[in-house]
MMTF fields as JSON, N, C-alpha, C and O atoms, coordinates in Angstrom:
{
  "mmtfVersion": "1.0.0",
  "mmtfProducer": "UNKNOWN",
  "numBonds": 331,
  "numAtoms": 332,
  "numGroups": 83,
  "numChains": 1,
  "numModels": 1,
  "chainsPerModel": [1],
  "groupsPerChain": [83],
  "chainIdList": ["A"],
  "bondAtomList": [4, 2, 8, 6, 12, 10, 16, 14, 20, 18, 24, 22, 28, 26, 32, 30, 36, 34, 40, 38, 44, 42, 48, 46, 52, 50, 56, 54, 60, 58, 64, 62, 68, 66, 72, 70, 76, 74, 80, 78, 84, 82, 88, 86, 92, 90, 96, 94, 100, 98, 104, 102, 108, 106, 112, 110, 116, 114, 120, 118, 124, 122, 128, 126, 132, 130, 136, 134, 140, 138, 144, 142, 148, 146, 152, 150, 156, 154, 160, 158, 164, 162, 168, 166, 172, 170, 176, 174, 180, 178, 184, 182, 188, 186, 192, 190, 196, 194, 200, 198, 204, 202, 208, 206, 212, 210, 216, 214, 220, 218, 224, 222, 228, 226, 232, 230, 236, 234, 240, 238, 244, 242, 248, 246, 252, 250, 256, 254, 260, 258, 264, 262, 268, 266, 272, 270, 276, 274, 280, 278, 284, 282, 288, 286, 292, 290, 296, 294, 300, 298, 304, 302, 308, 306, 312, 310, 316, 314, 320, 318, 324, 322, 328, 326],
  "bondOrderList": [1, 1, 1, 1, 1, 1, 1, 1, 1, 1, 1, 1, 1, 1, 1, 1, 1, 1, 1, 1, 1, 1, 1, 1, 1, 1, 1, 1, 1, 1, 1, 1, 1, 1, 1, 1, 1, 1, 1, 1, 1, 1, 1, 1, 1, 1, 1, 1, 1, 1, 1, 1, 1, 1, 1, 1, 1, 1, 1, 1, 1, 1, 1, 1, 1, 1, 1, 1, 1, 1, 1, 1, 1, 1, 1, 1, 1, 1, 1, 1, 1, 1],
  "groupList": [{"groupName": "MET", "atomNameList": ["N", "CA", "C", "O"], "elementList": ["N", "C", "C", "O"], "formalChargeList": [0, 0, 0, 0], "bondAtomList": [1, 0, 2, 1, 3, 2], "bondOrderList": [1, 1, 2], "singleLetterCode": "M", "chemCompType": "L-PEPTIDE LINKING"}, {"groupName": "VAL", "atomNameList": ["N", "CA", "C", "O"], "elementList": ["N", "C", "C", "O"], "formalChargeList": [0, 0, 0, 0], "bondAtomList": [1, 0, 2, 1, 3, 2], "bondOrderList": [1, 1, 2], "singleLetterCode": "V", "chemCompType": "L-PEPTIDE LINKING"}, {"groupName": "TYR", "atomNameList": ["N", "CA", "C", "O"], "elementList": ["N", "C", "C", "O"], "formalChargeList": [0, 0, 0, 0], "bondAtomList": [1, 0, 2, 1, 3, 2], "bondOrderList": [1, 1, 2], "singleLetterCode": "Y", "chemCompType": "L-PEPTIDE LINKING"}, {"groupName": "LYS", "atomNameList": ["N", "CA", "C", "O"], "elementList": ["N", "C", "C", "O"], "formalChargeList": [0, 0, 0, 0], "bondAtomList": [1, 0, 2, 1, 3, 2], "bondOrderList": [1, 1, 2], "singleLetterCode": "K", "chemCompType": "L-PEPTIDE LINKING"}, {"groupName": "PHE", "atomNameList": ["N", "CA", "C", "O"], "elementList": ["N", "C", "C", "O"], "formalChargeList": [0, 0, 0, 0], "bondAtomList": [1, 0, 2, 1, 3, 2], "bondOrderList": [1, 1, 2], "singleLetterCode": "F", "chemCompType": "L-PEPTIDE LINKING"}, {"groupName": "LEU", "atomNameList": ["N", "CA", "C", "O"], "elementList": ["N", "C", "C", "O"], "formalChargeList": [0, 0, 0, 0], "bondAtomList": [1, 0, 2, 1, 3, 2], "bondOrderList": [1, 1, 2], "singleLetterCode": "L", "chemCompType": "L-PEPTIDE LINKING"}, {"groupName": "ASN", "atomNameList": ["N", "CA", "C", "O"], "elementList": ["N", "C", "C", "O"], "formalChargeList": [0, 0, 0, 0], "bondAtomList": [1, 0, 2, 1, 3, 2], "bondOrderList": [1, 1, 2], "singleLetterCode": "N", "chemCompType": "L-PEPTIDE LINKING"}, {"groupName": "ARG", "atomNameList": ["N", "CA", "C", "O"], "elementList": ["N", "C", "C", "O"], "formalChargeList": [0, 0, 0, 0], "bondAtomList": [1, 0, 2, 1, 3, 2], "bondOrderList": [1, 1, 2], "singleLetterCode": "R", "chemCompType": "L-PEPTIDE LINKING"}, {"groupName": "GLN", "atomNameList": ["N", "CA", "C", "O"], "elementList": ["N", "C", "C", "O"], "formalChargeList": [0, 0, 0, 0], "bondAtomList": [1, 0, 2, 1, 3, 2], "bondOrderList": [1, 1, 2], "singleLetterCode": "Q", "chemCompType": "L-PEPTIDE LINKING"}, {"groupName": "THR", "atomNameList": ["N", "CA", "C", "O"], "elementList": ["N", "C", "C", "O"], "formalChargeList": [0, 0, 0, 0], "bondAtomList": [1, 0, 2, 1, 3, 2], "bondOrderList": [1, 1, 2], "singleLetterCode": "T", "chemCompType": "L-PEPTIDE LINKING"}, {"groupName": "CYS", "atomNameList": ["N", "CA", "C", "O"], "elementList": ["N", "C", "C", "O"], "formalChargeList": [0, 0, 0, 0], "bondAtomList": [1, 0, 2, 1, 3, 2], "bondOrderList": [1, 1, 2], "singleLetterCode": "C", "chemCompType": "L-PEPTIDE LINKING"}, {"groupName": "GLU", "atomNameList": ["N", "CA", "C", "O"], "elementList": ["N", "C", "C", "O"], "formalChargeList": [0, 0, 0, 0], "bondAtomList": [1, 0, 2, 1, 3, 2], "bondOrderList": [1, 1, 2], "singleLetterCode": "E", "chemCompType": "L-PEPTIDE LINKING"}, {"groupName": "ASP", "atomNameList": ["N", "CA", "C", "O"], "elementList": ["N", "C", "C", "O"], "formalChargeList": [0, 0, 0, 0], "bondAtomList": [1, 0, 2, 1, 3, 2], "bondOrderList": [1, 1, 2], "singleLetterCode": "D", "chemCompType": "L-PEPTIDE LINKING"}, {"groupName": "SER", "atomNameList": ["N", "CA", "C", "O"], "elementList": ["N", "C", "C", "O"], "formalChargeList": [0, 0, 0, 0], "bondAtomList": [1, 0, 2, 1, 3, 2], "bondOrderList": [1, 1, 2], "singleLetterCode": "S", "chemCompType": "L-PEPTIDE LINKING"}, {"groupName": "HIS", "atomNameList": ["N", "CA", "C", "O"], "elementList": ["N", "C", "C", "O"], "formalChargeList": [0, 0, 0, 0], "bondAtomList": [1, 0, 2, 1, 3, 2], "bondOrderList": [1, 1, 2], "singleLetterCode": "H", "chemCompType": "L-PEPTIDE LINKING"}, {"groupName": "ALA", "atomNameList": ["N", "CA", "C", "O"], "elementList": ["N", "C", "C", "O"], "formalChargeList": [0, 0, 0, 0], "bondAtomList": [1, 0, 2, 1, 3, 2], "bondOrderList": [1, 1, 2], "singleLetterCode": "A", "chemCompType": "L-PEPTIDE LINKING"}, {"groupName": "PRO", "atomNameList": ["N", "CA", "C", "O"], "elementList": ["N", "C", "C", "O"], "formalChargeList": [0, 0, 0, 0], "bondAtomList": [1, 0, 2, 1, 3, 2], "bondOrderList": [1, 1, 2], "singleLetterCode": "P", "chemCompType": "L-PEPTIDE LINKING"}, {"groupName": "ILE", "atomNameList": ["N", "CA", "C", "O"], "elementList": ["N", "C", "C", "O"], "formalChargeList": [0, 0, 0, 0], "bondAtomList": [1, 0, 2, 1, 3, 2], "bondOrderList": [1, 1, 2], "singleLetterCode": "I", "chemCompType": "L-PEPTIDE LINKING"}],
  "groupTypeList": [0, 1, 2, 3, 3, 4, 5, 6, 2, 7, 8, 9, 2, 10, 11, 12, 13, 9, 1, 4, 6, 2, 13, 6, 9, 5, 7, 2, 4, 5, 12, 4, 0, 11, 5, 14, 4, 13, 15, 16, 15, 12, 1, 17, 5, 1, 12, 10, 17, 3, 13, 12, 12, 17, 13, 13, 2, 1, 10, 2, 5, 7, 6, 3, 3, 3, 6, 12, 6, 14, 16, 5, 9, 15, 9, 13, 12, 10, 2, 17, 9, 3, 7],
  "groupIdList": [1, 2, 3, 4, 5, 6, 7, 8, 9, 10, 11, 12, 13, 14, 15, 16, 17, 18, 19, 20, 21, 22, 23, 24, 25, 26, 27, 28, 29, 30, 31, 32, 33, 34, 35, 36, 37, 38, 39, 40, 41, 42, 43, 44, 45, 46, 47, 48, 49, 50, 51, 52, 53, 54, 55, 56, 57, 58, 59, 60, 61, 62, 63, 64, 65, 66, 67, 68, 69, 70, 71, 72, 73, 74, 75, 76, 77, 78, 79, 80, 81, 82, 83],
  "secStructList": [7, 2, 2, 2, 2, 2, 2, 2, 2, 2, 2, 6, 6, 1, 7, 2, 2, 2, 2, 2, 2, 2, 2, 2, 2, 2, 2, 2, 2, 2, 2, 2, 2, 2, 2, 2, 2, 6, 1, 7, 4, 4, 4, 7, 7, 4, 4, 4, 7, 7, 2, 2, 2, 2, 2, 2, 2, 2, 2, 2, 2, 2, 2, 1, 7, 6, 6, 6, 6, 7, 6, 6, 1, 7, 1, 1, 1, 7, 7, 7, 7, 7, 7],
  "xCoordList": [114.351, 115.491, 116.022, 115.246, 117.3, 117.953, 117.478, 117.345, 117.226, 116.747, 115.478, 115.381, 114.522, 113.26, 113.449, 112.816, 114.308, 114.582, 115.208, 114.853, 116.147, 116.8, 115.756, 115.738, 114.885, 113.874, 112.867, 112.476, 112.452, 111.511, 112.111, 111.429, 113.374, 114.04, 114.133, 113.898, 114.477, 114.605, 113.268, 113.232, 112.181, 110.855, 110.513, 109.642, 111.186, 110.886, 111.389, 110.875, 112.389, 112.909, 113.244, 113.68, 113.058, 113.338, 112.04, 110.977, 112.155, 111.023, 110.653, 111.495, 109.39, 108.935, 109.739, 110.061, 110.056, 110.806, 112.216, 112.75, 112.807, 114.136, 114.072, 114.91, 113.081, 112.919, 112.656, 113.177, 111.854, 111.57, 112.862, 113.086, 113.71, 114.981, 115.925, 116.605, 115.972, 116.763, 116.284, 117.087, 114.977, 114.389, 114.786, 115.183, 114.679, 115.062, 116.541, 116.916, 117.367, 118.815, 119.182, 119.97, 118.62, 118.899, 118.346, 118.964, 117.186, 116.604, 117.517, 117.739, 118.048, 118.986, 120.183, 120.608, 120.715, 121.883, 121.55, 122.304, 120.428, 120.052, 119.742, 120.096, 119.091, 118.825, 120.135, 120.284, 121.075, 122.378, 123.079, 123.609, 123.084, 123.763, 123.124, 123.824, 121.806, 121.137, 121.619, 121.871, 121.744, 122.253, 123.727, 124.158, 124.48, 125.931, 126.288, 127.206, 125.559, 125.841, 124.95, 125.123, 124.005, 123.041, 122.361, 122.241, 121.923, 121.265, 120.296, 120.488, 119.265, 118.348, 119.085, 120.0, 118.676, 119.349, 119.355, 120.309, 118.305, 118.234, 119.164, 119.265, 119.842, 120.822, 122.266, 123.206, 122.436, 123.787, 124.283, 123.669, 125.375, 125.94, 126.785, 127.517, 126.675, 127.44, 128.937, 129.679, 129.376, 130.796, 131.286, 132.485, 130.347, 130.719, 130.905, 131.502, 130.404, 130.515, 131.878, 132.208, 132.65, 134.022, 134.089, 133.126, 135.206, 135.375, 135.229, 134.756, 135.625, 135.443, 133.964, 133.581, 133.141, 131.696, 131.126, 130.28, 131.583, 131.134, 131.605, 130.853, 132.842, 133.363, 132.532, 132.26, 132.129, 131.269, 129.926, 129.376, 129.405, 128.132, 128.267, 127.4, 129.334, 129.574, 129.691, 129.137, 130.398, 130.525, 129.15, 128.82, 128.357, 126.996, 126.18, 125.496, 126.251, 125.492, 125.948, 125.131, 127.232, 127.761, 127.317, 127.183, 127.087, 126.698, 125.206, 124.722, 124.485, 123.049, 122.304, 122.632, 121.299, 120.46, 119.743, 119.149, 119.788, 119.164, 117.646, 117.042, 117.055, 115.603, 114.952, 113.791, 115.683, 115.126, 113.96, 113.187, 113.816, 112.698, 111.584, 110.62, 111.705, 110.694, 109.416, 109.485, 108.253, 107.009, 106.688, 105.902, 107.265, 106.986, 108.077, 108.058, 109.023, 110.076, 109.471, 108.646, 109.883, 109.38, 109.73, 110.844, 108.779, 109.02, 109.463, 109.754, 109.513, 109.989, 110.694, 110.753, 111.22, 111.905, 110.937, 111.366, 109.658, 108.636, 108.349, 108.026, 108.464, 108.236, 107.051, 106.726, 106.419, 105.325, 105.944, 106.806, 105.49, 106.038, 104.914, 103.737, 105.308, 104.357, 103.887, 104.687, 102.598, 102.071, 102.282, 101.908],
  "yCoordList": [-156.679, -155.859, -155.113, -154.688, -154.963, -154.306, -152.866, -152.365, -152.21, -150.826, -150.693, -149.8, -151.577, -151.53, -151.904, -151.316, -152.87, -153.251, -152.088, -151.822, -151.397, -150.238, -149.186, -148.685, -148.856, -147.825, -148.262, -147.462, -149.509, -150.019, -149.948, -149.568, -150.308, -150.243, -148.796, -148.512, -147.885, -146.477, -145.879, -144.969, -146.378, -145.859, -146.099, -145.428, -147.043, -147.345, -146.266, -146.134, -145.491, -144.479, -143.128, -142.221, -142.968, -141.691, -140.955, -141.56, -139.653, -138.831, -139.2, -139.663, -138.99, -139.288, -138.521, -139.055, -137.277, -136.462, -137.024, -136.947, -137.579, -138.184, -139.427, -139.617, -140.266, -141.478, -141.099, -141.737, -140.07, -139.587, -139.154, -139.487, -138.414, -137.968, -139.136, -139.164, -140.092, -141.307, -142.004, -142.425, -142.115, -142.781, -142.083, -142.735, -140.766, -140.01, -140.177, -140.404, -140.064, -140.169, -141.554, -141.672, -142.583, -143.942, -144.171, -144.866, -143.591, -143.747, -143.097, -143.676, -141.898, -141.25, -142.157, -142.342, -142.716, -143.585, -144.831, -145.21, -145.462, -146.681, -146.393, -147.184, -145.275, -144.903, -144.707, -145.163, -144.024, -143.815, -145.144, -145.374, -146.017, -147.309, -148.164, -148.881, -148.091, -148.825, -148.346, -149.152, -147.039, -146.493, -146.823, -147.197, -146.683, -146.893, -148.34, -148.584, -149.294, -150.712, -151.326, -152.49, -150.548, -151.055, -152.33, -153.314, -152.28, -153.434, -152.946, -151.873, -153.73, -153.354, -153.344, -154.135, -152.449, -152.29, -153.576, -153.839, -154.373, -155.571, -156.697, -157.71, -156.544, -157.558, -157.062, -157.819, -155.796, -155.243, -155.615, -155.251, -156.328, -156.751, -155.629, -154.942, -155.458, -154.414, -154.609, -153.637, -155.863, -156.153, -155.661, -155.473, -155.451, -154.981, -153.468, -152.953, -152.756, -151.294, -150.91, -151.219, -150.245, -149.853, -148.351, -147.619, -147.921, -146.505, -145.606, -144.476, -146.086, -145.294, -145.069, -144.014, -146.061, -145.922, -144.869, -144.069, -144.868, -143.864, -142.482, -141.512, -142.384, -141.102, -140.603, -139.407, -141.507, -141.129, -140.611, -139.66, -141.241, -140.801, -139.407, -138.556, -139.176, -137.857, -136.797, -135.705, -137.112, -136.191, -135.916, -134.772, -136.964, -136.818, -135.867, -134.981, -136.048, -135.189, -133.737, -132.818, -133.54, -132.169, -131.445, -130.221, -132.185, -131.578, -131.669, -131.142, -132.333, -132.534, -131.231, -130.474, -130.993, -129.82, -129.95, -130.991, -128.94, -128.982, -129.077, -128.45, -129.851, -130.006, -130.487, -130.17, -131.249, -131.67, -132.641, -132.798, -133.29, -134.216, -133.624, -134.316, -132.369, -131.749, -131.536, -131.126, -131.81, -131.698, -130.286, -130.128, -129.271, -127.893, -127.303, -126.105, -128.121, -127.645, -127.272, -128.007, -126.136, -125.692, -126.71, -127.231, -126.987, -127.947, -127.263, -127.929, -125.949, -125.203, -123.948, -123.675, -123.197, -121.951, -120.772, -119.619, -121.045, -120.016, -119.62, -120.473, -118.345, -117.869, -116.925, -116.269, -116.859, -115.921, -114.557, -114.42, -113.552, -112.213, -111.245, -111.503, -110.141, -109.11, -108.39, -108.132, -108.057, -107.33, -105.865, -105.088],
  "zCoordList": [40.998, 40.615, 41.842, 42.698, 41.921, 43.065, 43.219, 44.336, 42.103, 42.093, 42.947, 43.788, 42.726, 43.464, 44.929, 45.806, 45.194, 46.586, 47.35, 48.498, 46.698, 47.311, 47.677, 48.801, 46.72, 46.971, 48.033, 48.883, 47.99, 48.999, 50.393, 51.345, 50.52, 51.82, 52.303, 53.478, 51.39, 51.773, 52.2, 53.029, 51.646, 52.002, 53.461, 54.014, 54.084, 55.48, 56.431, 57.542, 56.009, 56.932, 56.296, 57.005, 55.002, 54.334, 54.018, 53.876, 53.916, 53.486, 52.051, 51.281, 51.705, 50.342, 49.292, 48.231, 49.595, 48.635, 48.416, 47.31, 49.451, 49.333, 48.455, 47.574, 48.698, 47.889, 46.431, 45.516, 46.221, 44.868, 44.174, 43.01, 44.888, 44.306, 44.044, 43.018, 44.955, 44.72, 43.447, 42.615, 43.313, 42.155, 40.857, 39.891, 40.838, 39.638, 39.32, 38.17, 40.334, 40.127, 39.594, 38.655, 40.183, 39.71, 38.312, 37.506, 38.017, 36.681, 35.634, 34.571, 35.923, 34.994, 34.735, 33.595, 35.811, 35.68, 34.863, 33.967, 35.17, 34.445, 32.975, 32.101, 32.702, 31.304, 30.545, 29.412, 31.183, 30.545, 30.295, 29.208, 31.295, 31.141, 30.043, 29.328, 29.911, 28.834, 27.468, 26.572, 27.318, 26.05, 25.863, 24.773, 26.918, 26.883, 26.53, 25.747, 27.112, 26.89, 25.807, 25.444, 25.295, 24.296, 24.784, 24.055, 26.033, 26.639, 27.717, 28.287, 27.99, 29.082, 30.429, 30.654, 31.303, 32.601, 33.419, 34.15, 33.304, 34.141, 33.699, 34.391, 32.568, 32.152, 32.272, 32.033, 32.639, 32.815, 34.211, 35.214, 34.265, 35.54, 36.136, 35.425, 37.43, 38.117, 37.881, 37.745, 37.834, 37.599, 36.246, 36.043, 35.313, 33.97, 33.917, 32.972, 34.912, 34.933, 35.485, 36.63, 34.673, 35.025, 35.322, 35.094, 35.819, 36.165, 34.935, 35.055, 33.766, 32.539, 32.238, 31.733, 32.55, 32.34, 33.279, 32.88, 34.513, 35.485, 35.051, 35.148, 34.572, 34.068, 32.898, 32.792, 32.024, 30.891, 31.383, 30.828, 32.424, 32.995, 33.609, 33.413, 34.337, 34.937, 33.84, 33.97, 32.781, 31.646, 31.036, 30.722, 30.873, 30.348, 31.23, 30.718, 32.545, 33.462, 33.386, 33.437, 33.265, 33.201, 31.945, 31.95, 30.869, 29.6, 29.319, 28.317, 30.199, 30.03, 30.285, 31.198, 29.461, 29.663, 31.006, 31.286, 31.814, 33.145, 33.02, 32.15, 33.88, 33.978, 32.685, 32.426, 31.87, 30.586, 30.72, 29.775, 31.857, 32.057, 32.915, 33.242, 33.276, 34.119, 33.303, 32.144, 33.899, 33.128, 32.646, 31.712, 33.249, 32.834, 31.949, 31.666, 31.51, 30.626, 29.279, 28.736, 28.749, 27.441, 26.366, 26.33, 25.498, 24.427, 23.139, 22.145, 23.156, 21.985, 22.477, 23.676, 21.531, 21.88, 21.906, 21.957, 21.873, 21.886, 23.329, 24.156, 23.63, 24.988, 25.037, 24.047, 26.17, 26.373, 26.661, 27.529, 25.917, 26.131, 26.493, 26.241, 27.08, 27.461, 26.214, 25.315, 26.138, 24.964, 25.124, 24.246]
}
């Protein structure tokens, strides 16, 4: 898959943290495209992605809850308070 080739190539000259961020960013995009096209990412052709699809992705990112995939994100509205 092109995704893995891109990341492997970047690992040759980018910091690990940069490659990690590239990986996350591409994963968000691929996850969105899978939902948007109702198909696995590896069967979606780049030629099929139009500017409207990119605009939809940008809109999704703007409205997406920040840090929703972070491992320390609260899973409920329950907060620790001072006694």
